[in-house]
C-alpha positions in Angstrom: -20.6 -9.7 -2.0 -21.0 -12.1 0.5 -22.8 -12.3 4.0 -21.0 -12.8 7.2 -23.8 -13.4 9.9 -25.3 -10.7 11.7 -22.5 -8.6 12.7 -21.3 -7.7 9.4 -23.6 -8.3 6.5 -21.4 -7.1 3.6 -18.1 -8.3 2.9 -16.0 -5.2 1.9 -12.2 -5.6 1.2 -10.6 -2.9 3.7 -7.2 -1.7 3.4 -5.4 0.7 5.9 -2.2 2.9 5.7 -1.1 4.1 9.4 1.3 6.7 10.3 3.8 4.0 11.4 4.4 2.7 7.9 7.7 1.6 9.0 6.3 -1.1 11.6 4.4 -3.0 9.2 7.4 -2.7 6.5 8.7 -6.1 5.3 12.4 -6.1 4.5 13.7 -5.9 1.2 13.5 -3.7 -1.8 10.2 -1.3 -1.9 9.0 -3.3 -4.9 8.6 -6.6 -3.1 6.9 -4.8 -0.3 4.2 -3.5 -2.6 3.8 -6.8 -4.3 3.3 -8.5 -0.7 -0.6 -8.1 -0.5 -1.3 -9.3 -4.0 0.9 -12.4 -3.9 -1.0 -13.5 -0.6 -4.0 -13.4 -2.9 -2.2 -15.3 -5.8 -1.5 -12.3 -8.1 1.6 -11.0 -9.3 2.0 -7.4 -10.0 4.1 -6.6 -13.2 6.8 -3.9 -13.1 4.2 -1.3 -14.8 1.8 -2.0 -12.0 4.2 -1.5 -9.3 5.7 1.8 -10.8 1.8 3.0 -11.2 1.5 2.5 -7.7 4.6 4.5 -6.5 3.4 7.1 -8.9 -0.2 7.0 -7.0 1.9 7.2 -3.8 4.0 10.5 -5.2 7.2 8.4 -5.1 9.1 8.1 -8.4 10.5 5.2 -10.1 14.1 5.6 -8.3 12.2 4.0 -5.3 11.7 0.7 -6.9 14.7 -0.9 -5.7 15.3 1.0 -2.4 15.3 -0.5 0.8 13.6 0.8 4.2 17.1 2.0 5.6 17.3 4.4 2.6 13.7 5.7 3.0 12.8 8.7 5.1 9.6 8.4 7.6 7.5 10.1 5.0 8.7 8.0 2.2 8.0 4.8 4.4 4.7 6.1 4.8 4.2 6.3 0.9 5.3 3.0 0.3 2.7 1.9 3.1 0.3 3.6 1.0 1.3 2.2 -2.4 1.4 -1.5 -0.7 -2.4 -0.8 0.5 -3.6 0.5 -2.8 -1.9 -2.8 -4.4 -4.8 -5.0 -2.8 -7.4 -2.6 -4.4 -9.4 -2.2 -1.0 -13.2 -1.3 -1.3 -12.3 1.1 1.8 -9.3 2.7 3.1 -9.1 4.3 6.4 -6.2 6.5 6.8 -4.5 7.5 10.0 -2.1 9.9 8.4 -1.7 13.5 7.8 -2.8 13.8 4.2 -3.0 17.5 3.5 0.2 17.2 1.2 -1.2 14.2 -0.9 -2.7 15.2 -4.3 -5.6 13.0 -4.9 -6.8 13.0 -8.6 
């Protein structure tokens, strides 16, 4: 962990998944959207890693090649969750209704 002056003494990676998942959705296949954050950090996710993230967001492998115009609002939120998990945040505030999600 690093030091950032007196305002934020700890450096913690933060990810956020919001209820408007589509607003931050990058055009193209779902897999490209999930890979976006890690690519900014110089990491390329394997297909297996993308499939695992889809599974964690309760989306099956058929979503891998889908585009945003093929997704419901809830599915778009699932992609936003998978994309957020892909950057391996230390903290993840969630603004969505999560009662139906299964956390294991």
